[in-house]
N, C-alpha and C positions, 0 to 999 in steps of 0.2 A: 571654459568652453563657451559659457553663456555670452562672455564678453567678446570673445572672438566672433560669435555668431551676430552679435547686435553691432558690432564694427562692420563685419561684411555686409549687412544688410544696407546700414548707412552707406556704405561706399558703393554699394549697387545701386541705391536711390539715386544718389547724386550722379552716378553714370548715367543712368536712365535718362535724369533731368538734363544731362547735356546735350543728348540728342533729341529729346522730344522739346526743351524748352527753344533750343535753336532752331528747329523747325516751326514752332509757333511764331517766332518772331519774324518768319518771312511768309509762312502760307498765308494764302488768300482768305480774308474774313476775319484774321485775328491779328494780322500785322500792321493794318493801318493804324496812323496816329490818331483817328478819331476814337479807336478802341482805348479805353481808359488802360494804361500801364499796368494798375493793380489788378485789374480785371483779368488782362491777358497773362499776367504772372498767376493769377489763382488759378486758372484753368489749365494752364502748363503743370504747374504742381500738383493739380487733383489729377489729371492724366496720369501723369509719372508716378505718382503714389499708388494709383490703380491698377497699374500695370507692371510695377516692379515684381511682383509674386510670380507674374506669368513669364516674363523673361529671366529671371533670377537663375534658372539653372544654365542659361546661355552664358552668363557674365564669367569672366574670367576673374580668379582671385587677385586681390589687392596687391599691386606690386610693392616692393620693398624701397626702392628709391623714389624720391620725389620727382625726377625728370622722368621716370617711367609714368607715373601718374599723369603728369601733365601732357605727355604724349597720347595717353590712351584718352584722356578727355577731349584734347584736340581732334582726334580723330573721330570720336563720337559727334563732336560739334560740326565737324567737316559734312558727316552724312546728314546731320539734320538739316544744314544748309543746303546739301544737294536735293533733299526732300522737299524743302520749301520752295526751292526754285522750280520745281515741277510744277507745283500748283500754280506757280504765277504765270509759268510757260504756257500751261492750259488755258488759264483765264485771258492770257494776251490774245489769244485766238479771236476774242469778241473785239479786243481794240484794234487789231489788224482790218477787222472787217469793218467796224466802224469807221476806220481812216476811209477806207476805199468807198463806203456808202456816202460818206461825207464830200469826198473828192466828185463823185459821181453827180450828187445832188447840188453841187456849188456851194457847199456849206463848210468847206475845208478851212475858211477863214474864221468861222464863228468858233472860237476857242472858250473854254471853261475849266476851271480847275477841277480834275478828276478826283475824288475823294477815293476812288479803289486804286488807281495806279499812282496816286499822289504828284501828279505832274500835269501841266496842261495838254489837254487833248479836245478833239472836236465835240462839239455837242452829242451828236450822234453816238460817237465811241464812248462817250461818260454815261449816256442812256443804257446802251448795252451791255456795259461792264456791269452797272447796277442792278440791271434787272438779271444778269447771269448769275451774280453773286447772291442776291434773294432767291433765285431758283436753286441755288446750291443747297441753302438752309432748308426751303421750304420741303424739298425732295428728300432730305436727310441725307443728301451726297458728302456732308461734312463727316457723317460716320464711316463713310468708305475710307476717307481720309485717314482719321483716327486708326481704323482696323490697318489699313496697309503701313502706316507708321511703326505700329507695334509689330507687323509681319518683316517687317525690315531687318530686324535682329535675327531672323533664318537666313535671310540672304547675305547681309553684311554682319558678320559675327564680331562682337566687340573684342578687340586684341588681336584681330586677323590682320593681315595685310591689306591695305585697301586697295581696290581694283580701279585705281584713277583712271585707266585707259577705258576701261567700260562705262565707268561713269561718265566720263567726256563723251563718248561715243553716244551715250543713251540720251544725254542732255541735247547733242547736235541734231539727233534724230527727232526728238520731241519738239526742237525749234522748228525743224523744216516740215514736219507735220502740221505744225499749229499755222505757220504761215499759208501752206496749201491748202487746209482746210478754212482758213479766214477769206481766201481768193473765192474758195469754192463757194463758201456761204454768202459772198457778195455778188456771186455770177449773176442772178437775177436782176440785180441794179445795175450791172455791166451791160446785160443786153438790152434793158430799157434804154439806157444812156445811149447805146450805139444807135439804136432805132431813132431815138428822137432826134440824136445829132444829125443823121442823115436826112431824117425828114425836113430838119430845120435848115439843113444846106441847100435842099432843093427849093424849099419856101424861100431862102435868100436869094436863088438866082431868078426864080419866077417874079419876086417883089422886091427890088434893090432898095426901094425907099422904106421898105418896112424897118421900125427901129427894133430890131431883134432882141437887143440888151434888156429893155423894159418889156417887150413883149414874151420873150422866151424863158426867162429866169423864173419867174412865178409860176408858169405852169411846169418848169423842169423841178423844181422844189416840191410842189403839190403832187405830181405823179411819182416823185421815188418816195414821198411819204406815204402815198397810197400804197406802194408796192410793200414798204416796211410794215405797215398794218396789217397787210395780207398775208405776208410770209412770216412775221414774228414767232408765232408759237412753233410753227416747224422747224425754223432756225434754231430755237432755243432746245428742243428735243435733241436735234444734231449735235448741238454744244455740250448737252448734259451725256450724251453718250459717248464723246470724246472726252469729256473731264472723268468720266466713270473708268474708260478704258486707260485712261494715264495712271490710276491708282490701283485697279483691281489686278492688273497683272502682278503686284506684289503680295497679294493674298492667295494666288494659285487658284482661283475661282474660275 
């Protein structure tokens, strides 16, 4: 009896680690290459160990065949991938917003290696994603991610049939919401850019000899930076609310 109990616990731990560890490979803040692999693995193992006893009653018994074990672990990893991608989509709101702001400020060609998304992006987008990720950890929003990850066991029970259609629909809806919110957050910069370009067009008609390229671009960049400084705190609050709403729906709060 004791050997069977220990075997079940070990199987349950690895089953939990399949979902939690996969999520930590993709979740924002933990999946970047700048985080040491051993540190990331240690955090995933610690969270899995601490939460195994909480979800143990929800875990199915160990299957008899090796193929069934592989299918069960693969389904858990699939849910972990889904959960991690949701965090990436939520953080992508700032990437979309930063791309719009860079375009409105004529800084779209100023590219830099973004350590958060691990690809080339505009300077503004890299700045916003870095600030957003910092705010997530400063405000303990990563605890909401941990809680939501554990609460997924109540929604996606191990061993049950995967709700592939619902998962795809949720991801598509989150992508649409992130794109829409990114444009909404960039709307102050859009309004300023439209007003500035309208005035610049009138000025160009009134003074055809004015070198608009050398005259207008420094003012445009300075004006958009001023708007960014003025609205950054409010934009971060809206982003954090969106990030929290992404995960809090799994907790039932």
